[in-house]
C-alpha positions as CSV (number, residue, x, y, z in Angstrom):
1,M,7.3,12.9,20.5
2,T,7.7,11.9,16.9
3,Q,11.5,11.9,17.6
4,V,11.0,8.7,19.6
5,F,9.7,6.9,16.5
6,I,12.5,8.4,14.4
7,N,15.1,7.1,16.9
8,D,13.6,3.6,17.0
9,F,13.0,3.5,13.2
10,N,16.7,4.4,12.6
11,R,17.9,1.9,15.2
12,F,15.9,-1.0,13.7
13,Y,16.5,0.0,10.1
14,D,20.2,-0.1,10.8
15,M,19.7,-3.6,12.2
16,L,17.9,-4.6,9.0
17,I,20.8,-3.4,6.9
18,K,23.2,-5.2,9.1
19,Q,21.3,-8.4,8.6
20,I,21.8,-8.1,4.9
21,D,25.5,-7.5,5.4
22,D,25.9,-10.3,7.9
23,C,24.1,-12.9,5.9
24,S,26.0,-15.5,3.9
25,D,25.0,-16.2,0.3
26,E,23.8,-19.7,1.4
27,L,21.5,-18.2,4.1
28,W,20.2,-15.5,1.8
29,L,18.4,-18.2,-0.2
30,S,17.7,-20.6,2.7
31,D,14.1,-21.3,3.6
32,D,14.8,-22.9,6.9
33,G,12.3,-20.5,8.5
34,K,9.5,-21.5,6.0
35,F,10.2,-18.4,3.9
36,P,13.7,-17.5,2.6
37,Y,15.7,-15.1,4.6
38,W,15.7,-12.5,1.7
39,W,11.9,-12.6,1.6
40,H,11.7,-11.5,5.2
41,I,13.9,-8.5,4.4
42,M,11.8,-7.7,1.2
43,H,8.5,-8.1,3.0
44,T,9.7,-5.8,5.8
45,V,10.8,-3.0,3.5
46,A,7.8,-3.3,1.3
47,C,5.4,-3.1,4.3
48,T,7.4,-0.1,5.5
49,E,6.6,1.5,2.2
50,L,2.9,0.5,2.6
51,Y,2.7,2.1,6.0
52,A,4.6,5.2,4.9
53,G,2.3,5.7,1.9
54,T,5.3,5.7,-0.5
55,E,4.3,6.0,-4.2
56,P,5.5,4.8,-6.5
57,W,7.0,1.8,-4.6
58,K,10.7,1.2,-4.8
59,T,10.2,-2.4,-3.9
60,P,9.7,-4.1,-7.3
61,Y,7.2,-6.8,-6.1
62,T,3.5,-7.2,-6.3
63,M,1.4,-7.3,-3.2
64,P,0.8,-11.1,-3.5
65,V,4.6,-11.6,-3.5
66,V,5.1,-9.1,-0.6
67,M,2.5,-10.9,1.4
68,F,4.0,-14.4,0.9
69,A,1.2,-15.6,-1.4
70,E,3.1,-15.8,-4.7
71,K,6.7,-16.8,-5.4
72,V,9.2,-15.0,-7.6
73,A,11.2,-16.7,-10.3
74,K,14.5,-15.3,-9.1
75,A,15.5,-13.9,-5.7
76,P,17.2,-10.5,-5.6
77,T,20.9,-10.4,-4.7
78,R,21.9,-9.0,-1.4
79,A,23.3,-5.9,-3.2
80,E,20.0,-5.4,-5.0
81,M,18.0,-5.7,-1.8
82,K,20.3,-3.4,0.1
83,A,19.8,-0.8,-2.6
84,I,16.1,-1.0,-2.3
85,V,16.3,-0.9,1.5
86,L,18.5,2.2,1.4
87,A,16.2,3.9,-1.2
88,V,13.1,3.4,1.0
89,R,14.5,4.9,4.2
90,P,14.3,8.6,3.3
91,D,10.6,8.2,2.3
92,A,9.7,6.4,5.5
93,L,11.5,9.0,7.6
94,A,9.7,11.8,5.7
95,Y,6.4,10.2,6.6
96,I,7.4,9.7,10.2
97,N,8.6,13.3,10.4
98,S,5.3,14.6,8.9
99,V,3.2,13.1,11.7
100,R,2.7,15.6,14.6
101,P,1.5,14.6,18.0
102,E,-1.7,16.5,17.5
103,D,-2.4,14.2,14.5
104,F,-1.8,10.9,16.4
105,M,-5.5,10.0,16.8
106,K,-6.5,11.1,13.3
107,L,-7.2,8.4,10.7
108,N,-4.5,7.7,8.2
109,Q,-7.0,7.7,5.4
110,K,-4.8,6.1,2.7
111,L,-4.0,3.1,4.9
112,T,-7.5,2.9,6.3
113,D,-8.8,2.6,2.7
114,R,-6.2,0.2,1.7
115,L,-6.5,-2.2,4.7
116,K,-10.3,-1.7,4.9
117,R,-10.0,-1.0,8.7
118,E,-9.4,2.1,10.7
119,V,-5.8,3.0,11.2
120,T,-4.7,6.1,13.2
121,E,-1.5,7.9,12.6
122,L,-0.2,6.7,16.0
123,G,-1.3,3.1,15.2
124,N,0.6,3.3,11.9
125,L,3.8,4.6,13.5
126,V,3.6,1.8,16.0
127,A,3.0,-0.7,13.2
128,I,6.1,0.4,11.3
129,I,8.3,-0.3,14.3
130,R,6.4,-3.4,15.5
131,H,6.4,-5.1,12.1
132,M,10.1,-4.3,11.5
133,C,11.1,-5.8,14.9
134,Y,9.1,-9.0,14.2
135,H,10.9,-9.7,10.9
136,I,14.3,-8.7,12.3
137,G,13.7,-11.3,15.0
138,C,12.8,-13.9,12.3
139,C,16.0,-13.1,10.4
140,D,18.1,-13.1,13.6
141,S,16.8,-16.5,14.5
142,M,17.8,-17.8,11.0
143,L,21.3,-16.1,11.4
144,R,21.8,-17.6,14.8
145,S,20.7,-21.1,13.6
146,K,23.6,-21.0,11.1
147,G,26.2,-19.9,13.7
148,G,25.9,-16.1,13.1
149,E,25.8,-13.6,16.0
150,G,22.6,-11.9,15.1
151,V,22.0,-8.2,15.4
152,Y,20.2,-8.0,18.8
């Protein structure tokens, strides 16, 4: 059963990487979608780390920056962001692989404590995929608005 999540995670993570590769330098910094394109990528990968319980984080941003509440002085380059995205993937896959079907309804205590609401392992697995898909859609919309093909 966990293989379903691994398959979807890999499919969507590959899309996220493709969105970095397909993005022009101009679009990378564009904030046509309220937040810059790169920020959606960073937010997605940082939240993947949050859900996966990765410590220490490979994403070099504070939680207020990750959650769109604080701006950064300088945006990362596409190469810098791609390196972060690639570094996070094995940790996220290790977490997904560690969840057994018999654990689906157990609380993910680390995330429950952090978010101050109950989160089951199954809910967390769904959240990783759901959240990634949402921000891939945001970036795809920005790509398409600039004449790109998008990844979907």
